[in-house]
C-alpha positions in Angstrom: 1.7 253.9 267.7 2.5 257.4 268.7 4.7 258.1 271.7 4.7 261.9 273.2 6.9 263.2 275.9 5.7 261.8 279.3 4.0 263.6 282.1 5.1 263.4 285.1 3.1 262.5 288.4 2.7 265.9 290.3 0.8 267.2 293.2 -1.9 268.5 290.8 -4.5 265.8 291.4 -6.1 266.0 287.8 -2.3 264.9 286.7 -2.3 261.8 288.8 -4.4 258.5 289.3 -6.9 257.7 286.5 -6.9 261.8 285.6 -3.3 261.2 284.3 -2.8 261.1 280.7 -2.1 258.0 278.7 1.2 258.3 276.7 0.3 256.0 273.5 -2.1 256.0 270.8 -3.2 252.6 270.1 -5.0 250.0 267.8 -6.6 246.9 269.4 -8.5 244.5 267.6 -11.2 241.6 268.2 -11.2 242.5 272.1 -12.1 239.7 274.6 -15.4 239.9 276.0 -16.9 238.5 279.1 -20.7 238.0 278.9 -22.9 238.5 275.8 -22.7 241.6 273.5 -26.5 242.1 272.4 -26.9 241.8 268.7 -28.8 244.9 268.1 -26.0 246.9 268.8 -24.3 248.2 265.3 -22.1 251.2 265.7 -19.5 252.9 267.8 -19.3 254.0 271.5 -17.2 257.2 271.5 -15.8 259.0 274.7 -13.6 262.0 274.7 -11.7 263.8 277.4 -8.6 265.9 278.2 -5.0 264.3 277.7 -2.1 266.9 277.8 1.2 266.0 276.2 4.2 266.6 277.5 5.4 269.0 280.2 2.7 271.2 281.9 2.8 273.5 284.7 0.9 271.7 287.4 0.0 274.7 289.3 -1.7 275.9 286.6 -3.2 273.2 284.9 -6.8 272.6 285.2 -8.7 269.4 283.9 -10.8 271.4 281.6 -7.5 272.5 279.7 -5.8 269.3 278.5 -5.8 268.4 274.6 -8.2 266.2 273.6 -8.1 262.5 273.1 -10.8 260.3 271.5 -11.6 257.0 272.6 -13.8 254.6 270.5 -15.0 250.9 270.2 -16.9 249.1 267.3 -19.3 246.7 268.1 -21.4 244.7 265.8 -22.9 241.3 265.5 -21.9 240.5 269.1 -18.5 241.4 268.8 -16.0 244.1 269.7 -14.0 245.0 266.6 -11.6 247.5 267.7 -10.7 249.9 270.1 -8.9 252.9 269.5 -7.8 256.4 271.1 -6.4 259.3 269.2 -5.5 262.9 270.2 -7.6 265.5 268.3 -4.9 267.3 265.9 -5.1 270.7 266.4 -2.2 272.8 265.4 -0.6 272.9 268.8 -0.9 269.0 269.1 0.4 268.3 265.5 3.6 270.4 266.8 3.9 268.5 269.6 3.7 265.0 267.8 6.1 266.2 265.1 3.4 266.2 262.5 2.2 268.4 259.8 -1.0 270.4 260.7 -3.4 269.9 258.0 -5.1 273.4 258.6 -8.5 274.1 257.8 -11.6 276.7 258.2 -10.7 279.3 260.6 -14.0 281.2 261.3 -15.5 278.2 263.6 -13.7 279.4 266.6 -10.1 279.4 268.2 -7.8 276.6 267.4 -8.0 274.0 270.4 -7.9 270.3 270.4 -11.4 269.9 271.4 -11.7 267.8 274.6 -15.3 267.7 275.9 -17.9 265.9 273.7 -17.8 263.8 270.8 -21.2 263.3 268.7 -21.9 262.1 265.2 -24.0 264.6 263.1 -24.9 264.2 259.4 -22.4 261.6 258.7 -19.8 263.2 260.5 -17.9 262.7 263.7 -17.4 266.0 265.7 -15.2 266.6 268.6 -16.5 269.8 270.4 -15.9 271.8 273.2 -17.1 275.3 274.7 -15.6 278.9 275.1 -15.2 279.7 271.4 -13.2 276.9 270.5 -13.8 275.3 267.2 -15.1 271.9 266.3 -12.9 269.3 265.1 -14.1 266.5 262.2 -12.8 263.2 262.7 -12.9 260.0 260.7 -14.8 256.9 261.7 -11.3 255.3 262.9 -10.9 258.7 265.0 -8.3 260.2 262.8 -8.3 263.8 262.0 -9.9 265.4 259.3 -9.5 269.4 260.5 -11.0 272.0 262.2 -15.1 272.7 261.1 -17.2 275.6 260.5 -20.0 273.8 260.0 -19.7 274.1 256.1 -19.1 278.1 256.4 -22.1 278.6 258.5 -20.4 278.6 262.3 -18.8 281.5 263.9 -16.5 282.0 266.6 -16.8 278.9 268.5 -19.8 276.0 269.6 -21.1 274.4 272.4 -19.9 271.2 274.2 -23.4 270.4 274.9 -25.9 270.5 272.0 -29.1 269.0 272.2 -30.5 266.8 269.3 -34.2 267.3 268.8 -35.8 263.5 268.6 -38.2 264.6 265.9 -36.3 266.5 263.5 -32.6 265.6 264.1 -31.6 269.2 264.4 -28.9 270.2 267.1 -29.9 272.9 269.1 -27.0 274.6 271.0 -26.2 277.8 273.3 -22.4 279.0 272.9 -20.2 281.5 274.6 -17.2 283.0 273.9 -14.8 284.9 276.3 -14.3 287.4 273.3 -18.0 288.3 272.7 -18.4 289.6 276.2 -22.1 289.4 277.5 -23.4 287.8 274.1 -24.3 284.1 274.0 -25.5 282.6 270.7 -28.7 280.0 270.2 -28.1 278.1 267.1 -30.2 275.4 264.9 -28.3 273.0 263.1 -29.6 270.9 260.4 -29.2 267.2 259.5 -27.1 268.6 256.8 -24.7 270.0 259.2 -25.4 273.7 258.5 -26.6 276.4 260.8 -30.0 277.6 259.8 -30.9 279.8 262.6 -28.9 282.1 264.8 -30.2 284.2 267.6 -27.9 286.4 269.9 -28.8 287.1 273.5 -27.3 289.7 275.7 -27.1 288.9 279.2 -26.1 291.2 282.2 -22.4 290.0 282.2 -20.6 287.3 280.6 -20.7 283.8 282.7 -19.5 280.3 281.9 -22.9 278.6 280.3 -21.9 275.5 279.8 -25.0 273.5 279.4 -28.7 274.6 278.8 -32.1 272.8 278.4 -34.3 272.3 275.5 -38.0 271.5 275.7 -40.7 271.2 272.5 -41.5 274.7 273.1 -38.5 276.4 274.8 -34.7 277.0 275.0 -33.8 277.5 278.6 -30.8 279.4 279.6 -28.7 279.0 282.8 -27.4 282.3 283.7 -25.5 281.4 287.2 -23.0 283.3 289.5 -19.7 282.3 287.5 -17.9 285.5 286.6 -15.2 286.1 283.9 -11.9 286.9 286.0 -8.6 287.5 283.9 -6.7 288.4 287.3 -7.6 285.3 289.4 -3.9 283.9 289.1 -2.2 287.4 289.0 -0.3 288.4 292.4 1.2 291.7 291.8 -1.0 294.6 292.6 -0.4 296.5 289.1 -0.9 293.4 287.2 -4.1 292.4 289.0 -5.4 296.3 288.8 -4.8 296.3 285.0 -6.8 292.5 284.8 -9.5 293.9 286.7 -10.2 297.0 284.3 -9.8 294.3 281.4 -11.9 292.2 282.9 -14.9 294.7 283.6 -14.4 295.7 280.0 -14.4 292.3 278.3 -17.4 290.8 280.1 -19.9 293.4 279.0 -18.3 294.4 275.7 -18.0 292.3 272.6 -14.7 292.4 270.3 -15.6 293.7 267.0 -15.8 290.9 264.1 -12.8 291.7 262.5 -10.5 291.4 265.6 -12.3 288.2 266.7 -11.3 286.9 263.0 -7.5 288.2 263.3 -7.5 286.0 266.8 -9.1 283.1 265.3 -6.4 283.2 262.7 -3.6 283.3 265.0 -4.6 280.8 267.5 -3.1 278.6 265.2 0.2 279.9 265.7 0.0 280.1 269.7 2.0 278.1 272.0 -0.2 275.8 273.7 -4.0 276.9 274.2 -5.6 278.2 277.6 -3.1 278.4 280.9 -5.7 278.6 283.1 -9.4 279.1 284.0 -10.3 282.7 283.5 -13.6 282.5 285.9 -14.5 282.6 289.5 -17.3 281.9 291.9 -19.2 285.2 292.1 -21.8 284.7 294.8 -22.6 288.4 294.7 -24.5 287.4 291.4 -28.3 286.5 291.3 -28.7 283.1 289.7 -31.4 282.9 287.2 -33.2 281.1 284.1 -34.0 282.4 280.9 -37.1 281.0 278.8 -37.1 281.5 275.5 -39.8 280.3 272.9 -37.9 278.3 270.1 -38.7 280.5 267.4 -38.5 283.6 269.5 -35.9 286.3 270.1 -33.9 287.6 272.5 -36.5 290.4 273.3 -39.1 287.3 274.3 -37.1 285.8 277.1 -38.5 285.7 280.4 -35.9 285.4 283.7 -36.6 283.6 287.0 -34.7 284.0 289.8 -33.4 280.7 291.5 -31.3 280.3 294.6 -27.6 280.5 294.0 -25.8 277.2 292.9 -24.1 276.1 289.4 -25.6 273.7 286.9 -22.9 271.9 284.8 -25.5 269.4 283.5 -29.1 269.1 283.3 -30.3 265.8 283.0 -33.7 266.7 280.8 -36.5 269.2 280.6 -40.1 269.1 279.5 -43.2 271.4 279.0 -46.1 270.7 281.8 -48.9 272.9 280.8 -48.2 276.5 281.9 -45.0 275.0 283.3 -41.5 274.1 282.1 -40.0 271.4 284.7 -36.0 271.3 284.7 -34.2 268.3 285.9 -30.7 269.1 287.0 -27.7 268.4 288.9 -27.0 271.0 291.3 -23.8 272.3 292.9 -23.7 274.7 295.7 -20.9 276.3 294.2 -17.7 276.0 291.5 -14.1 277.1 291.2 -14.1 278.1 295.1 -10.6 276.9 296.1 -7.6 275.1 295.2 -8.0 272.1 292.6 -11.3 271.4 293.5 -13.6 271.7 290.9 -16.8 271.1 292.2 -16.9 271.2 296.5 -19.5 269.8 298.4 -22.4 267.3 297.4 -24.1 267.6 294.1 -27.4 266.6 293.9 -30.2 265.9 291.2 -32.9 268.5 291.8 -36.1 269.6 290.1 -36.8 273.2 289.3 -40.4 273.8 288.1 -40.7 277.2 286.3 -44.4 278.5 286.6 -44.8 280.8 283.3 -48.2 282.1 285.1 -47.1 282.9 288.4 -43.5 284.2 287.3 -41.9 281.7 289.9 -39.7 278.8 290.2 -40.2 276.0 293.1 -36.9 274.2 293.8 -36.9 270.6 295.2 -34.8 267.5 295.6 -35.4 264.2 293.6 -32.3 262.5 294.4 -29.8 263.2 297.5 -27.2 261.0 296.2 -23.9 262.8 295.2 -24.0 262.5 291.4 -22.9 264.0 288.0 -22.9 263.4 284.2 -26.7 262.8 283.9 -27.9 260.9 280.7 -31.3 260.6 279.7 -32.8 258.2 276.7 -31.9 260.5 273.7 -35.1 259.6 272.3 -36.9 261.7 275.1 -34.8 264.7 275.0 -37.1 267.6 275.7 -40.0 265.4 276.4 -41.9 264.3 279.6 -39.7 261.1 280.5 -39.2 258.5 283.7 -35.9 257.6 283.6 -32.2 258.9 284.0 -28.6 257.7 284.5 -25.7 259.4 286.5 -22.5 258.6 288.0 -22.4 257.9 291.7 -19.7 259.4 293.9 -18.8 257.7 297.3 -16.3 260.6 298.9 -13.5 262.6 298.2 -10.0 262.3 298.2 -7.3 265.1 297.6 -10.5 267.2 297.1 -11.5 265.2 294.0 -14.8 263.2 294.1 -14.5 259.3 293.7 -17.2 257.6 291.1 -18.0 254.4 292.6 -21.5 253.6 291.1 -24.2 254.1 288.1 -27.4 255.4 289.2 -30.4 254.8 287.7 -33.2 257.4 289.1 -37.0 257.2 288.4 -38.1 260.6 288.6 -41.9 259.4 288.7 -41.6 257.4 291.9 -38.3 259.1 293.0 -36.8 255.6 293.6 -33.1 255.2 292.9 -31.2 252.0 291.7 -27.5 251.9 292.0 -25.0 249.3 290.1 -21.8 249.6 292.3 -18.6 248.3 290.6 -16.6 247.2 293.6 -13.7 248.4 295.2 -10.9 250.1 293.0 -13.4 250.2 289.9 -14.2 253.7 288.7 -17.1 254.5 286.2 -17.4 257.3 283.9 -20.3 258.5 282.1 -22.7 256.2 280.9 -25.0 256.3 277.7 -28.1 254.7 277.2 -28.9 252.7 273.9 -32.3 251.5 273.1 -33.2 247.8 272.0 -35.0 249.3 269.1 -36.2 252.8 268.0 -39.7 251.8 269.4 -38.3 250.2 272.7 -39.8 251.2 276.1 -37.9 254.0 277.6 -35.5 251.6 279.7 -35.5 248.6 277.3 -31.7 248.6 276.3 -28.3 248.6 277.8 -26.1 251.7 279.3 -22.6 251.8 278.6 -19.6 253.4 279.7 -15.9 252.7 280.8 -15.1 251.7 284.0 -11.3 252.1 285.3 -9.8 248.9 287.3 -6.9 250.5 289.7 -5.8 246.9 290.1 -5.0 246.3 286.6 -4.7 249.9 285.6 -6.8 248.9 282.7 -10.1 250.1 281.7 -13.1 248.1 280.5 -16.4 248.7 278.4 -19.0 247.7 280.6 -22.8 247.4 279.5 -25.6 247.3 282.2 -29.3 245.9 281.5 -31.0 249.2 281.3 -34.2 248.1 283.4 -32.4 245.6 285.9 -28.7 247.5 286.0 -27.4 244.0 286.1 -23.9 243.7 283.9 -24.6 242.3 280.4 -21.2 242.3 279.0 -17.9 243.6 279.6 -15.4 244.5 276.8 -11.7 244.3 278.2 -9.3 246.9 277.1 -5.6 246.5 276.8 -5.1 249.6 277.8 -6.4 252.5 280.2 -9.2 255.3 279.3 -8.3 258.4 281.8 -11.6 260.0 283.6 -12.8 262.3 280.9 -16.2 264.1 279.8 -18.7 262.9 277.3 -19.4 260.2 274.8 -22.1 259.1 272.7 -23.2 256.0 270.8 -23.3 256.4 267.1 -25.5 253.7 265.3 -24.0 252.8 262.0 -27.2 254.0 260.2 -25.7 257.5 261.1 -22.0 257.0 259.9 
């Protein structure tokens, strides 16, 4: 068990309630279960999120910036064998825990305890994040192996949202790095864990490209109105003037590779990672989507204008003749004021890109406030019918409160809802089929649910068809609200 310096409760809502970090690493064996865990579940449910260590400045802390902590459960033979939570041991985290840092490859990106997604690929467990930070490899039990550069093939960071092609098993990703100016990079990583294809794409100016969409034919980029801004937290006029000039240069010019290598090497000697979000909402910019053939180049991209908004997470996308269908969670704006990350009412929308007419038709699929959409991973980039997302009931201190898991039928436009009850807050749920050839919703959706009354969390399994509870695994600890996770079958371990 590891104990870190406590983090005080503050006026920052991302440091309170179930956003507050947990202070200990634990291992719990043979967990209590209500209901029945299906026998076909043999693997690990993994989830990751920010969990800052020690004292942080409430005025500067943002949910995106906390050191990553991985959480995992091992399910097999109808039992929950273990639960573990472990900080990702970046150099800074290792220092704060009083441990030696193991070191490792430096060219995969800046050193940071990846906090946004956790995946299995090529027999490895990888904690990943965006904005130029390097992936970190973990053991099956979530201990840190060290930073990864994908066997020497990854340079200057990766994405938090790669898409696995269901046919080939390859990972497709679109990555950005504030030091690479207006260049984003499309990569394809094989099942051997090595990048086999790289395409540099030059935008009008840098943006925070959190996610992208993949179809059988195309890679779809979201170039939306979020702008780099190094001066957003500065107050003195001289400092803001310098920051403005630096921003104008940095958002359109990439740093030389030798300088980037030196910065990546030196990042492990830094004092604690990023200290603020260097981005702002930029309504003056035209929102657009770019469609590039999978085997194409940047010169082949076609750009299509859309109404001003931001997309953190698409649900899915697919080809339909001379059209590309994009189902996305749409935010009217982001980073608008105060601590509120996503003010307003995010909805599930459909954008249909007509490649012949050169236009995008925008329509609403479901008006329920929602985020963290997930699809059956076997249907990524393919025509599909069902998606699952977190539903929100309202806001408290500017933060949306999760209360339900939604199942949307994009064919009939009908939505089912599983509400967990007063004081019970779900995070992202992922779908696991009963077998490789099972029907699209024949399986379970699983995720963590926090209970305010007990100040603990459960892993809850819902029937993918009926949305009724199948099993609840009771944890002896709280899992803070975090970001993303995945089911990793034993065959992939």
